[in-house]
N, C-alpha and C positions, 0 to 999 in steps of 0.2 A: 556541485554540492561540496561544502565543507562541513565537517563534524568538530572544527576547533571551536571552543568556547568563544574566543575572540578571532573572527576570520581574518585571514591575511589577505589584504586588497590587491597585493601583486599576484598572489596565487589565484585568486578569483578572476583576475584580468586575464591570466593566461589560460585559464580553464574556460572562460567565457569565448577567448578567440577560438579555441579549438572546437567547442560545442557550436559556435556560429558557422564554422566552416563545414563541420560534420552534417549539421543540419540543413544546411543550405543546398547540399547535394540532393537531398531527397524532399526538400520543402517541408520539414518536420518542424513542429513548434518546440521550444525548449524553454528553460527557466533556470534562475539562479537560486538556489536553496541554502539556507544558512542557519546554523545552529544559533539562535538569538536574532539579532537585527542587523542590518547593514549601517555602515558608517557613511560619512559622506562620500568618500572615494567609492566605495562599492555602489552607492546609489547612483552616482554621476556615471560610472561605468555601465550599469544596468540600463540607464537611460539613453546611452549611446547605441545600444542594440534595441531600443523600442521596449524594454522591459520596464514599463512604467507602472504596470498593475502591481498589487501588493495584498497578500493574504498571509494570515497566521495559521500555523497548525499546532494544536497542542500535543506534545510528545507525552505519552501515557504509557505507564508501567503497571504490572500486576505480579505481585509474588506467588507464584504457583503453588508453592509448598504450604503458604497460608490460606490459599484459595479452597472453598468447599468444592468436593468432588462434584462434577457435574454429571448426573446420569443421561445416558443417550435418550433422546426425544424419539418418542412414537407419534406417529400421525402421518400426515400426507405430505410432510417435507421429507426428502430423501437426500442425504448429503454423501457423495461418493468422491473418493481420492482417484486422480487422473494419472495415467501414465503419459510419457512422452508422445506418444503417437495419437493422443488425444488433444494435441495442443491447439488445434483449430477450434475445437468445442470450447476450450478455455477461452480463447481470445475472442471468439464471438460475443460470449456472455460478458467478459469484462470490458470488451470495447462499447457494447450497448450500454453497460453502467455507467461508463465514464464519458460517454458521447464522444469517443475517438474512433479514428479510422482503425478498422481490424488489423491492417497490415503493421501498424505500428506495435502493437500487442505482441502479434504473432512473430514480428522480427526480434524482440526482446525476450520472449518467453518461447524459445525453440524446443524441440523434443529434447535436446542434449541438456538444457537448462531444467526442464521438468523431471527429467530423470536423474539428475545430479543428486548426490548424497546430501541429505539434511533438507531438501527441498520437496515441498509436496504441494500440488495444486489441487484445490477442491471445487466443485460445483453443487449447488443445491438445486434440487428439482422438485416441483410441485405439480401434481397432477399431470406429470408426464412432460412439463415443460421446464428448461433450465432457467433458472430465475435469479440466481447470484452466483458469484465466483470471488475466490480469494486464494491466497497463498500462506503457507506455513514454513518458516525458514528457521531451522534449528542449527546454532553454531556456539560451541563452548558453553554450553548451559543455559543459552539464551534463545527464547522463541519469538521470531518477528512475525507479527500478524500483518501481511502486507497486501495492499491493493483489493481490500473488500469493496465490492460494489454489487448492487441490485439493479435489474433492469427497471427502467421508469414505470412501466405499467404494472410492476409487482411490489412497489415499495410500501413500506408501512404496515406489513403483515408479518413481521417476525422471521422471514426467511433468513435474513443476514445473521441474525442473532443464533439461530439454530446451527448455522454453518461455523460461526465463530465459536461456539460451544464445543463443537467436533475438533476444531483447530487446537483448541486449549486442552481437550482431553489427550489428543494425540500427542501434542508436544509435551506434556506432563509425563505421559507414558514412555516417551524417548529419553527422558531424563533432564528435561529442561527445568529449571528453578524459577525463571523470570520471563515473563511475557512482555512485549513492548509494541507500540504501534504509534502511527501518526494518525490523529483524527482531525474531523472538520467540525465546524460550529454545529453542523446538523448531526454528526454523529457522537458527539460527546456523551451525550445522554445515554445512548445505547451502551457505550463502552464503561460508563460510570455504573450502570446496572449490573455489569458483569464484574465488578470490582476494580476496574482500572482507575487510577488517579493520575492526575496531569503532574508531570515532574518538571517540565519546562516548556518553552514555546519556540518554535522554530519560523522562519519567514521566507516566503517564496516571492521572487519578482518576476513576473510574467508579461507577456505581450497583452495589449488591450484590445 
């Protein structure tokens, strides 16, 4: 991943070589993610690794100090913050939401990661069943709303919205002044309804 407004093709080539070698050990998928779009050299390098699929992700921001205070929801959806020893619960819900192997999620979000300062994992529960998961990451006054996903059989029922509202409340309470996230075409409407606005677009090159 490159956060430069104009990605450096040589840096991306070095990162791609390292990612391909690391992913090959476990047979894991990987991608190239750029702020903005790839130039011809990066496109060619991605193609060498079979990363010929392309998708765009809106990068969205929300000034928390200007946003209305969101009261806690009442009803059948309960959102709980998880401790590190619940990392398997988090991994199972997130993996189901993204259609990914649980081992990939649990290897990224270990107990040490989930217990790290500024990182909070959340799970939304409806009628006793875990239906959505996501992360709030606070650093230097910014709140990252990360990897929000709902299990396929529980989508379009407002569960993720309730969870994101909790993440925003907690982030604001911790002193964050701005929230940010990467959305998809399917989730832009949800985040716009919460006050987020698209600031720029990022691009991912993936295997097809």
